N, C-alpha and C positions, 0 to 999 in steps of 0.2 A: 327877506326880499320884500320890499315895499312896492305895491302895484299902484299905478296911476289911476285916476278916476275913469279914464277911457278904457283901460284894460279891465277894470272891474265891471263897467257897463257892458263891455263886449262879452264877458263871461256870463253875465246875467242874461243878456239877449240870446246867446247861444243856448244856454240852459233852458230858456223858455221855448225856443224853437224845437229843440230836441225833445223836450217834455210833451209838447203839443203833438209832435210826430208819433211818439210812443203811445200817447193817449188815443190817437186816432187808430193806430195799429191794433190795439188790444180791446178797444171799447166796442160795444154794440153799435150797429149802424145808426149814426146820428145822435147817439146818447149824450155826447158832450160837445155838440157842434158849436154852440156859442162860446163855451169855455175854450175850445180848441182855436177858434178864430181870434178870440181876444188874446190868447197867448201868442199866436202868430203875429198879430198886430203889434203887441208890446215888444216882442223879441226882435222883429224886423225893424221896428222904429229905433230901438236901442242900438242895433248894429248899424243902421243908417247914420245915426249921430256920430258914432265912432269912425265910420268911414269918411264922413265929411271932415271931421277934425284931423284925420290923418291923410286927407286928400287922395283917397283910393277910389278913383273914378268907376272902375268896374264893379267894385263892391257897393258903391253908392247906387248904381243902376240896379244891381241885383236886389239889394235889400229895400231900396225905395219902391221898386215895382212890387215886391212881395208885400210891403206895407199897404200899398194902394189896392192890391187885390184883396187883402184881408179886410180893409175898410169896406170895399164894395160888397164882399160876401157877407160880412157881419151886418151891414145895413139891410141887405136882402132878407136875412134871417129874422132880424128884428121887425121889419115891416110886415113880413109874412105872419109873424106871431100876433101882430096888432089887428090884422084883418080877419 
């Protein structure tokens, strides 16, 4: 079975989101916060692209907002580190 590029991208995105969730669940408080947020951002962005390609409006909304929240949270962590 040959998978299309959007199927592969969706599998990578889902793997990143699930890995980030697992990392958060097993890690010490805040130990991998930046890594977790970056994985969330990359995974949700990948899934947003596949949702756009496949015209899945609800999925675009879910993953697009997930990506925006990840960007906002990651920027707060980075700015906090710099101060």
